[in-house]
C-alpha positions as CSV (number, residue, x, y, z in Angstrom):
1,X,169.1,216.8,135.1
2,X,170.0,214.5,138.0
3,X,171.0,210.9,138.3
4,X,168.1,208.6,137.4
5,X,166.6,206.7,140.3
6,X,167.6,203.5,138.5
7,X,171.2,204.1,139.5
8,X,171.7,204.8,143.3
9,X,175.2,206.0,142.6
10,X,176.3,206.7,146.2
11,X,175.4,203.2,147.2
12,X,177.0,201.7,144.1
13,X,180.3,203.6,144.7
14,X,180.3,202.5,148.3
15,X,180.1,198.8,147.2
16,X,182.7,199.4,144.5
17,X,185.1,201.0,147.1
18,X,184.9,197.9,149.2
19,X,185.4,195.6,146.2
20,X,188.5,197.4,145.0
21,X,190.1,197.9,148.4
22,X,192.6,195.2,147.9
23,X,193.7,196.4,144.4
24,X,196.2,199.2,143.8
25,X,194.9,202.7,143.7
26,X,194.7,204.6,140.4
27,X,198.1,206.2,139.7
28,X,197.3,209.8,140.6
29,X,195.7,208.9,143.9
30,X,198.6,206.5,144.7
31,X,201.1,209.4,144.0
32,X,199.0,211.7,146.2
33,X,199.4,209.3,149.0
34,X,203.2,209.5,148.5
35,X,203.1,213.3,148.9
36,X,203.0,214.3,145.3
37,X,200.1,216.6,145.7
38,X,200.9,219.8,143.9
39,X,199.0,220.8,140.7
40,X,202.3,220.7,138.8
41,X,203.2,217.2,140.0
42,X,199.7,215.8,139.4
43,X,199.4,217.3,135.9
44,X,202.9,216.1,134.9
45,X,202.1,212.6,136.1
46,X,198.8,212.5,134.4
47,X,200.5,213.4,131.1
48,X,202.9,210.6,131.7
49,X,199.9,208.3,132.3
50,X,198.3,208.9,128.9
51,X,198.1,205.5,127.1
52,X,200.5,204.1,129.7
53,X,199.6,201.6,132.4
54,X,199.8,202.6,136.1
55,X,202.5,200.0,136.7
56,X,204.7,202.1,134.4
57,X,203.3,205.6,135.2
58,X,204.1,205.5,138.9
59,X,207.8,204.5,138.7
60,X,208.4,206.7,135.7
61,X,206.9,209.7,137.5
62,X,209.0,209.0,140.6
63,X,212.1,208.7,138.5
64,X,211.4,212.1,136.8
65,X,210.6,213.8,140.2
66,X,213.9,212.5,141.6
67,X,215.6,214.8,139.1
68,X,213.0,217.6,138.9
69,X,210.0,218.1,141.2
70,X,209.4,221.8,140.6
71,X,208.8,223.9,137.5
72,X,212.2,225.6,137.8
73,X,214.0,222.3,138.2
74,X,212.2,220.9,135.2
75,X,213.2,223.8,133.0
76,X,216.8,223.1,133.8
77,X,216.5,219.8,131.9
78,X,216.6,219.5,128.1
79,X,213.8,217.9,126.0
80,X,216.1,214.9,125.4
81,X,216.9,214.5,129.1
82,X,213.3,214.5,130.1
83,X,212.4,212.1,127.3
84,X,215.1,209.7,128.5
85,X,213.7,209.9,132.0
86,X,210.3,209.0,130.6
87,X,211.6,205.7,129.1
88,X,208.9,203.1,129.3
89,X,206.0,205.5,128.9
90,X,204.3,205.8,125.5
91,X,205.4,208.8,123.3
92,X,208.2,210.0,125.7
93,X,209.3,212.8,123.3
94,X,205.8,214.3,122.9
95,X,205.2,214.0,126.6
96,X,208.6,215.7,127.4
97,X,207.5,218.6,125.3
98,X,204.2,218.9,127.1
99,X,205.9,218.7,130.5
100,X,208.3,221.5,129.5
101,X,205.3,223.5,128.4
102,X,203.6,222.9,131.8
103,X,206.7,224.0,133.6
104,X,207.0,227.1,131.5
105,X,203.3,227.9,132.1
106,X,204.0,227.6,135.8
107,X,207.0,229.9,135.7
108,X,204.9,232.5,133.9
109,X,202.0,232.2,136.4
110,X,199.7,230.5,133.9
111,X,199.4,227.2,135.8
112,X,196.3,227.9,137.8
113,X,193.6,225.7,139.2
114,X,191.3,226.4,136.3
115,X,190.1,224.0,133.6
116,X,190.5,226.5,130.7
117,X,194.0,227.5,131.8
118,X,195.2,223.9,132.0
119,X,193.7,222.8,128.7
120,X,195.2,225.8,127.0
121,X,198.6,224.1,127.4
122,X,199.3,222.0,124.3
123,X,199.1,218.3,125.2
124,X,196.9,218.7,128.2
125,X,193.4,217.4,127.6
126,X,190.1,217.3,129.6
127,X,191.0,214.1,131.3
128,X,194.3,215.3,132.8
129,X,193.0,218.8,133.5
130,X,190.1,217.5,135.6
131,X,192.1,214.8,137.3
132,X,194.8,217.2,138.4
133,X,192.1,219.7,139.6
134,X,190.3,217.0,141.5
135,X,193.3,215.4,143.2
136,X,195.6,218.4,143.7
137,X,193.0,221.1,144.3
138,X,190.1,219.2,145.7
139,X,187.8,220.8,143.1
140,X,184.7,219.0,141.9
141,X,185.9,217.5,138.6
142,X,185.2,214.3,136.7
143,X,188.0,212.6,134.9
144,X,187.0,210.1,132.3
145,X,189.6,207.5,131.1
146,X,188.9,204.4,129.1
147,X,187.9,202.5,132.2
148,X,185.3,205.0,133.4
149,X,184.0,205.4,129.9
150,X,183.5,201.7,129.5
151,X,182.0,201.0,132.9
152,X,179.2,203.7,132.8
153,X,178.3,202.9,129.2
154,X,178.2,199.2,130.0
155,X,175.9,199.9,132.9
156,X,173.6,201.8,130.5
157,X,173.8,204.9,132.7
158,X,175.4,206.8,129.8
159,X,175.2,206.2,126.1
160,X,178.2,208.0,124.6
161,X,180.6,207.2,121.8
162,X,183.7,208.9,123.3
163,X,185.2,209.6,126.7
164,X,184.7,213.3,126.1
165,X,181.0,212.8,125.5
166,X,180.8,210.5,128.5
167,X,182.4,213.3,130.6
168,X,179.7,215.8,129.5
169,X,176.9,213.3,130.3
170,X,178.3,212.5,133.7
171,X,178.7,216.2,134.6
172,X,174.9,216.6,134.0
173,X,173.8,213.4,135.8
174,X,176.2,213.0,138.8
175,X,176.0,215.1,141.9
176,X,179.2,217.2,142.3
177,X,180.1,215.7,145.6
178,X,180.7,212.4,143.8
179,X,182.7,213.7,140.9
180,X,186.2,212.9,142.2
181,X,185.1,209.4,143.3
182,X,184.1,208.6,139.7
183,X,187.7,208.3,138.6
184,X,189.1,207.3,142.0
185,X,186.9,204.2,142.2
186,X,185.8,203.4,138.6
187,X,189.3,203.3,137.3
188,X,190.5,200.4,139.5
189,X,187.0,198.8,139.2
190,X,187.2,198.9,135.4
191,X,190.8,197.6,135.4
192,X,190.4,194.7,137.7
193,X,186.7,193.7,137.8
194,X,184.6,195.3,135.0
195,X,187.4,194.6,132.5
196,X,187.4,195.3,128.8
197,X,187.0,191.7,127.8
198,X,185.3,188.9,129.9
199,X,184.4,191.1,132.9
200,X,184.2,189.4,136.3
201,X,180.4,189.6,136.5
202,X,180.5,186.8,139.1
203,X,182.1,189.1,141.6
204,X,180.6,192.4,140.5
205,X,179.2,194.4,143.5
206,X,176.8,196.4,141.3
207,X,175.6,193.6,139.0
208,X,172.0,194.2,139.8
209,X,172.2,197.7,138.3
210,X,174.2,196.8,135.2
211,X,172.6,196.3,131.8
212,X,175.8,194.6,130.6
213,X,175.7,196.5,127.3
214,X,178.1,195.0,124.8
215,X,179.1,192.1,127.1
216,X,179.3,188.9,125.1
217,X,181.5,186.9,127.4
218,X,182.0,187.1,131.1
219,X,183.5,185.3,134.1
């Protein structure tokens, strides 16, 4: 199955890219611009980002990487030390354990650019695996967070109850050369324009293609 003619996604994403150009980039792409490009760094930062806003994720990631930027350096820190460095992020203790597991996997040669390998690490889900693969490895991968899930379902392009189901639907419908752009562009678009409540329909660059499913109030 391919993208329905109703949604000229390449054109839509081009318009969205122009519309979000003045807003901050999604955290993983912002960190990539700062030189944090390894699979290890991207996966660790994505774990930090779970249920945590980008405004917190980026400085917390930078603070952690000041102390430990490689798997070997991370393994020199205790669970408590990492949790303390993650102060401000949601569930720092759980995330510290996941980060240590990622570092251990890397040390043992199990941190490879492969979806199954990454998701086999406890605490690493499809969103972070795909985002790390897309950003760090340049692989065709779609990462679906709450913003991406909301936007494409609001458009009517996808009808799925969970981000995981939205991911599967998008993988079927979206051409692979646009997979990385789905998260790179729809995350800031969903955060700043197509917001959860009262979206800015008045300045939406793709309004003509949106069915506005579930929208009861807009600006």
